[in-house]
N, CA, C and O atoms as CSV, one atom per row, in Angstrom:
chain,resi,resn,atom,element,x,y,z
A,1,MET,N,N,14.389,-24.630,5.259
A,1,MET,CA,C,14.100,-24.472,3.564
A,1,MET,C,C,13.689,-23.596,3.167
A,1,MET,O,O,12.693,-23.180,3.759
A,2,LYS,N,N,14.090,-22.947,2.185
A,2,LYS,CA,C,13.423,-22.041,1.576
A,2,LYS,C,C,11.813,-21.540,1.100
A,2,LYS,O,O,11.168,-22.479,0.633
A,3,LEU,N,N,11.568,-21.103,1.115
A,3,LEU,CA,C,10.307,-20.819,1.333
A,3,LEU,C,C,9.897,-18.935,0.467
A,3,LEU,O,O,9.803,-17.868,1.073
A,4,GLU,N,N,9.709,-19.231,-1.384
A,4,GLU,CA,C,9.233,-18.561,-1.639
A,4,GLU,C,C,7.908,-18.074,-1.959
A,4,GLU,O,O,6.958,-18.739,-1.546
A,5,LYS,N,N,7.678,-16.967,-2.662
A,5,LYS,CA,C,6.167,-16.951,-3.057
A,5,LYS,C,C,5.859,-15.858,-3.485
A,5,LYS,O,O,6.115,-14.759,-2.993
A,6,LYS,N,N,5.164,-16.162,-4.638
A,6,LYS,CA,C,5.902,-14.728,-5.796
A,6,LYS,C,C,4.572,-14.052,-5.822
A,6,LYS,O,O,3.466,-14.587,-5.900
A,7,ILE,N,N,4.903,-12.634,-5.733
A,7,ILE,CA,C,3.903,-11.591,-6.137
A,7,ILE,C,C,3.514,-10.722,-6.677
A,7,ILE,O,O,4.551,-10.238,-7.130
A,8,SER,N,N,2.710,-10.098,-7.001
A,8,SER,CA,C,2.360,-9.190,-7.974
A,8,SER,C,C,1.280,-8.476,-7.332
A,8,SER,O,O,0.136,-8.820,-7.035
A,9,LEU,N,N,2.251,-6.844,-7.116
A,9,LEU,CA,C,1.720,-5.514,-7.399
A,9,LEU,C,C,1.515,-4.631,-8.423
A,9,LEU,O,O,2.106,-4.617,-9.502
A,10,HIS,N,N,0.334,-3.620,-7.899
A,10,HIS,CA,C,0.454,-2.820,-9.461
A,10,HIS,C,C,-0.474,-1.660,-8.878
A,10,HIS,O,O,-1.580,-1.891,-8.388
A,11,ALA,N,N,0.051,-0.478,-8.975
A,11,ALA,CA,C,-0.286,0.410,-8.572
A,11,ALA,C,C,-1.336,1.711,-9.230
A,11,ALA,O,O,-1.473,1.939,-10.432
A,12,PHE,N,N,-1.807,2.238,-8.440
A,12,PHE,CA,C,-2.502,3.158,-9.194
A,12,PHE,C,C,-3.152,4.788,-8.179
A,12,PHE,O,O,-3.728,5.006,-7.113
A,13,GLU,N,N,-2.542,5.670,-9.463
A,13,GLU,CA,C,-2.143,6.945,-8.740
A,13,GLU,C,C,-4.460,7.469,-9.084
A,13,GLU,O,O,-5.200,7.663,-10.049
A,14,VAL,N,N,-4.570,7.444,-7.481
A,14,VAL,CA,C,-6.064,8.679,-7.965
A,14,VAL,C,C,-6.379,10.058,-7.374
A,14,VAL,O,O,-6.017,10.367,-6.239
A,15,GLU,N,N,-6.891,10.665,-7.977
A,15,GLU,CA,C,-7.521,11.979,-7.801
A,15,GLU,C,C,-8.803,11.991,-7.132
A,15,GLU,O,O,-9.612,11.287,-7.737
A,16,TYR,N,N,-9.170,12.421,-6.322
A,16,TYR,CA,C,-10.274,12.672,-4.887
A,16,TYR,C,C,-11.175,13.755,-4.611
A,16,TYR,O,O,-10.993,14.267,-5.716
A,17,ILE,N,N,-11.781,14.332,-4.207
A,17,ILE,CA,C,-12.461,15.733,-4.014
A,17,ILE,C,C,-13.038,15.258,-2.601
A,17,ILE,O,O,-13.881,14.393,-2.839
A,18,ASP,N,N,-12.952,15.420,-1.583
A,18,ASP,CA,C,-13.852,15.815,-0.377
A,18,ASP,C,C,-14.764,16.739,0.163
A,18,ASP,O,O,-14.743,17.815,0.759
A,19,GLN,N,N,-15.774,15.715,-0.373
A,19,GLN,CA,C,-16.934,16.895,0.261
A,19,GLN,C,C,-17.604,17.253,0.806
A,19,GLN,O,O,-18.767,17.577,0.567
A,20,ARG,N,N,-16.665,17.291,2.188
A,20,ARG,CA,C,-17.073,17.574,3.597
A,20,ARG,C,C,-16.636,19.274,3.493
A,20,ARG,O,O,-17.129,20.154,4.198
A,21,GLU,N,N,-15.599,19.473,2.443
A,21,GLU,CA,C,-14.959,20.656,1.929
A,21,GLU,C,C,-15.958,21.185,1.992
A,21,GLU,O,O,-17.035,20.660,1.712
A,22,ALA,N,N,-15.700,22.987,2.591
A,22,ALA,CA,C,-16.462,24.382,1.746
A,22,ALA,C,C,-15.924,24.216,-0.100
A,22,ALA,O,O,-14.943,23.604,-0.524
A,23,LYS,N,N,-16.591,24.715,-0.606
A,23,LYS,CA,C,-16.172,25.312,-2.556
A,23,LYS,C,C,-15.761,26.110,-2.122
A,23,LYS,O,O,-16.015,26.756,-1.105
A,24,PRO,N,N,-14.815,26.180,-3.114
A,24,PRO,CA,C,-14.404,25.249,-3.916
A,24,PRO,C,C,-13.026,24.198,-3.125
A,24,PRO,O,O,-12.311,24.437,-2.151
A,25,ARG,N,N,-13.067,23.422,-3.731
A,25,ARG,CA,C,-12.715,21.547,-2.818
A,25,ARG,C,C,-11.739,22.153,-3.344
A,25,ARG,O,O,-11.714,23.227,-3.946
A,26,THR,N,N,-10.431,20.982,-2.946
A,26,THR,CA,C,-9.374,20.936,-3.715
A,26,THR,C,C,-8.981,19.268,-4.361
A,26,THR,O,O,-9.149,18.306,-3.612
A,27,LEU,N,N,-8.594,19.116,-5.416
A,27,LEU,CA,C,-8.526,17.684,-5.940
A,27,LEU,C,C,-7.097,17.096,-5.260
A,27,LEU,O,O,-5.965,17.549,-5.430
A,28,HIS,N,N,-7.468,16.059,-4.518
A,28,HIS,CA,C,-6.343,15.549,-3.997
A,28,HIS,C,C,-6.111,14.366,-4.590
A,28,HIS,O,O,-7.027,13.586,-4.850
A,29,ARG,N,N,-5.249,14.202,-4.775
A,29,ARG,CA,C,-4.178,13.146,-5.418
A,29,ARG,C,C,-3.538,12.365,-5.008
A,29,ARG,O,O,-2.559,13.071,-4.765
A,30,GLU,N,N,-3.139,11.004,-4.575
A,30,GLU,CA,C,-2.771,9.573,-3.735
A,30,GLU,C,C,-2.532,8.666,-4.274
A,30,GLU,O,O,-3.255,8.152,-5.128
A,31,SER,N,N,-1.084,8.111,-3.768
A,31,SER,CA,C,-1.001,6.577,-5.064
A,31,SER,C,C,-0.821,5.470,-3.816
A,31,SER,O,O,-0.167,5.415,-2.774
A,32,ILE,N,N,-1.832,4.575,-4.565
A,32,ILE,CA,C,-1.872,3.365,-3.759
A,32,ILE,C,C,-1.422,2.217,-4.477
A,32,ILE,O,O,-1.439,2.148,-5.706
A,33,VAL,N,N,-0.985,1.239,-3.646
A,33,VAL,CA,C,-0.796,-0.327,-4.130
A,33,VAL,C,C,-1.302,-0.954,-3.557
A,33,VAL,O,O,-1.382,-0.968,-2.329
A,34,LEU,N,N,-2.170,-2.212,-4.966
A,34,LEU,CA,C,-3.352,-3.506,-4.444
A,34,LEU,C,C,-1.926,-4.090,-5.103
A,34,LEU,O,O,-0.928,-3.774,-5.751
A,35,ASP,N,N,-2.744,-5.394,-4.305
A,35,ASP,CA,C,-2.118,-6.943,-3.998
A,35,ASP,C,C,-2.718,-7.769,-5.420
A,35,ASP,O,O,-3.919,-8.037,-5.400
A,36,GLY,N,N,-1.969,-8.150,-6.568
A,36,GLY,CA,C,-2.398,-8.978,-7.729
A,36,GLY,C,C,-4.054,-10.124,-7.016
A,36,GLY,O,O,-5.270,-10.223,-7.176
A,37,CYS,N,N,-2.861,-10.759,-6.183
A,37,CYS,CA,C,-3.880,-11.844,-5.724
A,37,CYS,C,C,-4.870,-11.663,-5.347
A,37,CYS,O,O,-5.729,-12.543,-5.285
A,38,ARG,N,N,-5.094,-10.060,-4.861
A,38,ARG,CA,C,-6.175,-9.804,-4.193
A,38,ARG,C,C,-7.220,-8.886,-4.716
A,38,ARG,O,O,-8.311,-8.688,-4.182
A,39,MET,N,N,-6.682,-8.220,-6.063
A,39,MET,CA,C,-7.117,-7.597,-6.530
A,39,MET,C,C,-8.310,-8.946,-7.484
A,39,MET,O,O,-9.493,-8.692,-7.713
A,40,ASN,N,N,-7.627,-10.294,-7.895
A,40,ASN,CA,C,-8.441,-11.151,-8.183
A,40,ASN,C,C,-9.585,-11.677,-7.695
A,40,ASN,O,O,-10.574,-11.914,-8.389
A,41,THR,N,N,-9.525,-11.812,-6.885
A,41,THR,CA,C,-11.057,-12.283,-5.921
A,41,THR,C,C,-11.449,-11.493,-5.971
A,41,THR,O,O,-12.047,-11.565,-4.897
A,42,LEU,N,N,-11.925,-9.854,-6.648
A,42,LEU,CA,C,-12.517,-9.384,-6.831
A,42,LEU,C,C,-13.448,-9.871,-6.929
A,42,LEU,O,O,-13.247,-11.038,-7.264
A,43,ASP,N,N,-15.102,-9.521,-6.762
A,43,ASP,CA,C,-15.777,-9.690,-8.009
A,43,ASP,C,C,-15.885,-7.720,-8.555
A,43,ASP,O,O,-16.969,-7.151,-8.427
A,44,GLN,N,N,-15.078,-7.212,-8.922
A,44,GLN,CA,C,-15.572,-6.200,-9.395
A,44,GLN,C,C,-14.315,-5.491,-10.179
A,44,GLN,O,O,-13.334,-5.829,-9.516
A,45,THR,N,N,-13.897,-4.719,-11.205
A,45,THR,CA,C,-12.627,-4.071,-11.535
A,45,THR,C,C,-12.103,-3.292,-10.321
A,45,THR,O,O,-12.734,-2.733,-9.423
A,46,PRO,N,N,-10.663,-3.412,-10.551
A,46,PRO,CA,C,-10.052,-2.829,-9.371
A,46,PRO,C,C,-10.475,-1.078,-9.090
A,46,PRO,O,O,-10.754,-0.575,-8.002
A,47,GLN,N,N,-10.428,-0.539,-10.143
A,47,GLN,CA,C,-11.183,0.336,-10.100
A,47,GLN,C,C,-12.197,1.043,-9.545
A,47,GLN,O,O,-12.356,2.175,-9.087
A,48,SER,N,N,-12.948,-0.105,-9.741
A,48,SER,CA,C,-14.369,0.417,-8.978
A,48,SER,C,C,-14.804,-0.439,-8.003
A,48,SER,O,O,-15.998,-0.648,-7.787
A,49,TRP,N,N,-13.546,-1.149,-7.163
A,49,TRP,CA,C,-13.210,-1.411,-5.774
A,49,TRP,C,C,-12.936,0.126,-5.451
A,49,TRP,O,O,-13.747,0.862,-4.889
A,50,ILE,N,N,-11.639,0.504,-5.903
A,50,ILE,CA,C,-10.539,1.853,-5.419
A,50,ILE,C,C,-12.405,2.845,-4.878
A,50,ILE,O,O,-12.838,2.880,-3.727
A,51,ARG,N,N,-12.919,3.323,-5.799
A,51,ARG,CA,C,-14.245,4.471,-5.855
A,51,ARG,C,C,-14.752,4.121,-4.522
A,51,ARG,O,O,-14.633,4.853,-3.540
A,52,GLN,N,N,-15.569,2.471,-4.530
A,52,GLN,CA,C,-16.256,2.354,-3.905
A,52,GLN,C,C,-15.567,2.586,-2.483
A,52,GLN,O,O,-16.297,3.099,-1.636
A,53,GLN,N,N,-13.867,2.183,-1.997
A,53,GLN,CA,C,-13.735,2.329,-0.437
A,53,GLN,C,C,-12.896,4.147,-0.584
A,53,GLN,O,O,-11.949,4.547,0.094
A,54,TYR,N,N,-13.342,4.607,-1.237
A,54,TYR,CA,C,-13.640,6.497,-0.778
A,54,TYR,C,C,-14.230,6.477,-1.030
A,54,TYR,O,O,-13.612,6.352,-2.088
A,55,ALA,N,N,-15.508,6.453,-1.385
A,55,ALA,CA,C,-16.725,6.619,-1.714
A,55,ALA,C,C,-17.428,6.135,0.015
A,55,ALA,O,O,-18.454,6.757,0.290
A,56,GLN,N,N,-17.066,5.374,0.833
A,56,GLN,CA,C,-17.456,5.256,1.947
A,56,GLN,C,C,-16.691,6.178,2.755
A,56,GLN,O,O,-17.057,6.440,3.900
A,57,GLN,N,N,-15.541,6.747,2.187
A,57,GLN,CA,C,-15.433,7.954,3.732
A,57,GLN,C,C,-15.468,8.923,3.481
A,57,GLN,O,O,-14.739,9.793,3.957
A,58,GLY,N,N,-16.569,9.128,2.417
A,58,GLY,CA,C,-17.050,10.384,1.997
A,58,GLY,C,C,-15.951,10.838,0.923
A,58,GLY,O,O,-15.624,11.992,1.196
A,59,TYR,N,N,-15.360,10.427,-0.037
A,59,TYR,CA,C,-15.266,11.184,-1.437
A,59,TYR,C,C,-15.308,10.623,-1.963
A,59,TYR,O,O,-15.445,9.402,-1.889
A,60,THR,N,N,-15.075,12.131,-3.685
A,60,THR,CA,C,-15.847,11.489,-4.488
A,60,THR,C,C,-14.370,11.533,-5.331
A,60,THR,O,O,-13.616,12.504,-5.382
A,61,VAL,N,N,-14.159,10.151,-6.007
A,61,VAL,CA,C,-12.993,10.139,-7.275
A,61,VAL,C,C,-13.600,10.851,-7.944
A,61,VAL,O,O,-14.780,11.200,-7.910
A,62,SER,N,N,-12.228,11.254,-9.025
A,62,SER,CA,C,-12.721,12.331,-10.335
A,62,SER,C,C,-11.499,11.571,-11.333
A,62,SER,O,O,-11.826,11.432,-12.512
A,63,ALA,N,N,-10.340,11.155,-10.995
A,63,ALA,CA,C,-9.807,9.262,-11.962
A,63,ALA,C,C,-8.592,9.490,-11.473
A,63,ALA,O,O,-7.775,10.234,-10.931
A,64,ILE,N,N,-9.038,7.964,-12.172
A,64,ILE,CA,C,-8.516,6.380,-11.758
A,64,ILE,C,C,-6.691,6.982,-12.702
A,64,ILE,O,O,-6.958,7.441,-13.812
A,65,HIS,N,N,-5.393,7.004,-12.444
A,65,HIS,CA,C,-4.828,6.697,-13.347
A,65,HIS,C,C,-3.898,5.176,-12.942
A,65,HIS,O,O,-3.281,5.246,-11.879
A,66,LYS,N,N,-3.804,4.112,-13.572
A,66,LYS,CA,C,-3.363,2.860,-13.307
A,66,LYS,C,C,-1.813,3.112,-13.586
A,66,LYS,O,O,-1.546,3.555,-14.703
A,67,GLY,N,N,-1.085,2.953,-12.975
A,67,GLY,CA,C,0.061,3.237,-12.793
A,67,GLY,C,C,0.881,1.635,-12.845
A,67,GLY,O,O,0.264,0.648,-13.246
A,68,GLU,N,N,2.397,1.547,-12.364
A,68,GLU,CA,C,3.267,0.851,-12.965
A,68,GLU,C,C,2.983,-1.100,-12.418
A,68,GLU,O,O,2.979,-1.132,-11.187
A,69,SER,N,N,2.799,-2.352,-12.948
A,69,SER,CA,C,3.118,-3.676,-12.457
A,69,SER,C,C,4.163,-4.047,-12.210
A,69,SER,O,O,5.110,-3.734,-12.932
A,70,LEU,N,N,4.394,-5.215,-10.574
A,70,LEU,CA,C,5.415,-5.157,-10.311
A,70,LEU,C,C,5.277,-6.746,-10.086
A,70,LEU,O,O,4.131,-7.124,-9.841
A,71,THR,N,N,6.317,-7.764,-10.138
A,71,THR,CA,C,6.187,-9.230,-10.049
A,71,THR,C,C,7.263,-9.289,-9.525
A,71,THR,O,O,8.229,-8.626,-9.902
A,72,ALA,N,N,7.273,-10.273,-8.355
A,72,ALA,CA,C,8.815,-11.066,-7.345
A,72,ALA,C,C,8.179,-11.845,-7.107
A,72,ALA,O,O,6.970,-12.048,-6.995
A,73,LYS,N,N,9.652,-12.671,-6.957
A,73,LYS,CA,C,9.576,-13.474,-5.790
A,73,LYS,C,C,10.064,-12.692,-4.675
A,73,LYS,O,O,10.916,-11.805,-4.715
A,74,VAL,N,N,9.105,-13.342,-3.178
A,74,VAL,CA,C,9.508,-13.196,-2.257
A,74,VAL,C,C,10.327,-14.502,-1.196
A,74,VAL,O,O,10.072,-15.684,-1.426
A,75,ASP,N,N,11.196,-14.149,-0.181
A,75,ASP,CA,C,11.802,-14.939,0.662
A,75,ASP,C,C,10.872,-14.877,1.994
A,75,ASP,O,O,10.998,-13.988,2.835
A,76,THR,N,N,10.196,-15.626,2.057
A,76,THR,CA,C,8.882,-15.596,2.936
A,76,THR,C,C,9.623,-15.722,4.343
A,76,THR,O,O,9.432,-15.084,5.378
A,77,GLY,N,N,10.840,-17.098,3.961
A,77,GLY,CA,C,11.536,-17.261,5.357
A,77,GLY,C,C,12.330,-15.674,6.004
A,77,GLY,O,O,12.453,-15.254,7.155
A,78,PHE,N,N,12.554,-15.374,5.294
A,78,PHE,CA,C,13.831,-13.794,5.319
A,78,PHE,C,C,12.785,-12.688,5.934
A,78,PHE,O,O,13.202,-12.151,6.960
A,79,LEU,N,N,11.519,-12.267,5.485
A,79,LEU,CA,C,10.658,-11.979,5.441
A,79,LEU,C,C,9.909,-11.789,6.949
A,79,LEU,O,O,9.602,-10.814,7.634
A,80,TRP,N,N,9.836,-12.670,7.031
A,80,TRP,CA,C,9.014,-13.601,8.605
A,80,TRP,C,C,10.312,-12.845,9.568
A,80,TRP,O,O,10.105,-12.023,10.460
A,81,LYS,N,N,11.804,-13.400,9.095
A,81,LYS,CA,C,13.021,-12.900,10.386
A,81,LYS,C,C,12.852,-11.175,10.773
A,81,LYS,O,O,12.951,-10.462,11.772
A,82,LEU,N,N,12.564,-11.035,9.432
A,82,LEU,CA,C,12.846,-9.250,9.194
A,82,LEU,C,C,11.830,-8.934,10.542
A,82,LEU,O,O,12.143,-8.486,11.645
A,83,ALA,N,N,10.460,-9.354,10.002
A,83,ALA,CA,C,9.080,-8.411,10.890
A,83,ALA,C,C,9.357,-8.972,11.927
A,83,ALA,O,O,8.700,-8.296,12.718
A,84,ALA,N,N,10.155,-10.178,12.869
A,84,ALA,CA,C,9.726,-10.227,13.974
A,84,ALA,C,C,11.415,-9.265,13.952
A,84,ALA,O,O,11.852,-10.410,14.063
A,85,LEU,N,N,12.424,-8.522,13.924
A,85,LEU,CA,C,13.501,-7.889,14.075
A,85,LEU,C,C,12.467,-6.599,14.691
A,85,LEU,O,O,12.328,-6.181,15.841
A,86,ASP,N,N,11.832,-6.187,13.409
A,86,ASP,CA,C,11.199,-5.252,13.544
A,86,ASP,C,C,10.471,-4.638,14.244
A,86,ASP,O,O,10.176,-3.443,14.230
A,87,ALA,N,N,9.911,-6.083,15.383
A,87,ALA,CA,C,8.688,-5.667,15.923
A,87,ALA,C,C,9.635,-5.689,17.179
A,87,ALA,O,O,9.217,-5.016,18.121
A,88,ALA,N,N,10.860,-6.352,17.372
A,88,ALA,CA,C,11.349,-6.432,18.625
A,88,ALA,C,C,12.293,-4.649,18.354
A,88,ALA,O,O,12.447,-3.819,19.250
A,89,ALA,N,N,12.715,-4.515,17.076
A,89,ALA,CA,C,13.051,-2.643,17.062
A,89,ALA,C,C,11.873,-2.307,17.678
A,89,ALA,O,O,12.199,-2.525,18.844
A,90,ALA,N,N,10.690,-1.917,17.728
A,90,ALA,CA,C,10.341,-1.191,17.843
A,90,ALA,C,C,9.106,-1.190,19.412
A,90,ALA,O,O,8.245,-0.402,19.803
A,91,LYS,N,N,9.600,-2.409,19.875
A,91,LYS,CA,C,9.289,-2.315,21.666
A,91,LYS,C,C,10.668,-2.180,22.041
A,91,LYS,O,O,10.867,-2.656,23.159
A,92,ALA,N,N,12.279,-1.417,21.183
A,92,ALA,CA,C,13.140,-1.469,22.094
A,92,ALA,C,C,13.151,0.076,21.596
A,92,ALA,O,O,14.217,0.680,21.717
A,93,GLY,N,N,12.059,0.739,21.055
A,93,GLY,CA,C,12.115,2.125,20.040
A,93,GLY,C,C,13.353,2.938,19.698
A,93,GLY,O,O,13.931,4.005,19.905
A,94,LYS,N,N,13.443,0.951,18.580
A,94,LYS,CA,C,14.466,1.622,17.306
A,94,LYS,C,C,13.795,1.509,16.052
A,94,LYS,O,O,12.618,1.165,15.942
A,95,SER,N,N,14.623,1.828,15.022
A,95,SER,CA,C,13.755,1.396,13.911
A,95,SER,C,C,14.618,0.213,13.530
A,95,SER,O,O,15.531,-0.242,14.218
A,96,VAL,N,N,14.200,-0.250,12.299
A,96,VAL,CA,C,14.805,-1.478,12.046
A,96,VAL,C,C,16.078,-1.008,10.985
A,96,VAL,O,O,17.092,-1.657,10.727
A,97,ALA,N,N,15.672,0.356,10.455
A,97,ALA,CA,C,16.270,1.048,8.994
A,97,ALA,C,C,17.592,1.214,9.511
A,97,ALA,O,O,18.702,0.894,9.085
A,98,LYS,N,N,17.098,1.922,10.764
A,98,LYS,CA,C,17.903,3.284,11.323
A,98,LYS,C,C,19.416,1.770,11.762
A,98,LYS,O,O,20.526,2.112,12.170
A,99,LEU,N,N,19.125,0.625,11.592
A,99,LEU,CA,C,19.891,-0.508,12.724
A,99,LEU,C,C,20.684,-0.770,12.025
A,99,LEU,O,O,21.869,-0.970,12.291
A,100,LEU,N,N,19.927,-0.832,10.559
A,100,LEU,CA,C,20.133,-1.703,9.610
A,100,LEU,C,C,21.547,-0.912,8.203
A,100,LEU,O,O,22.193,-1.415,7.283
A,101,GLU,N,N,21.409,0.705,8.879
A,101,GLU,CA,C,21.902,1.632,8.124
A,101,GLU,C,C,23.758,2.321,9.158
A,101,GLU,O,O,24.810,2.913,8.918
A,102,GLY,N,N,22.949,1.612,10.375
A,102,GLY,CA,C,24.285,1.796,10.711
A,102,GLY,C,C,23.959,2.974,11.790
A,102,GLY,O,O,24.827,2.920,12.661
A,103,GLY,N,N,23.071,3.966,12.038
A,103,GLY,CA,C,22.497,5.007,12.327
A,103,GLY,C,C,21.968,5.411,13.685
A,103,GLY,O,O,21.999,4.433,14.432
A,104,ALA,N,N,21.734,5.947,13.980
A,104,ALA,CA,C,21.635,6.243,15.564
A,104,ALA,C,C,19.848,5.855,15.291
A,104,ALA,O,O,19.041,5.842,14.361
A,105,ALA,N,N,19.912,5.511,17.068
A,105,ALA,CA,C,18.021,5.222,16.885
A,105,ALA,C,C,17.384,5.958,16.440
A,105,ALA,O,O,17.942,7.036,16.236
A,106,VAL,N,N,15.933,5.859,16.041
A,106,VAL,CA,C,14.800,6.896,15.915
A,106,VAL,C,C,13.742,6.996,16.745
A,106,VAL,O,O,12.888,7.863,16.556
């Protein structure tokens, strides 16, 4: 049986300041990706939620720029097998990406 799930991902570029730093403070930039299905369950806009998450960690968000959005179908059966392979490789101290490339273990 082939199980597929349609996912939607949305990228944001966040500019923030760490209020704990001495002045002058550095402007930090970070890219984040949110799941579209989870975004729909928020009681607020994604930007408000992002600001709230950063504020809880002691940061002040100065700007949020919406980036690209991507929708794709994911074969969940294959994803499950890949996750199991990754877990087994991690226990053996290896990287699945390196194994698939045929390279040395990391």
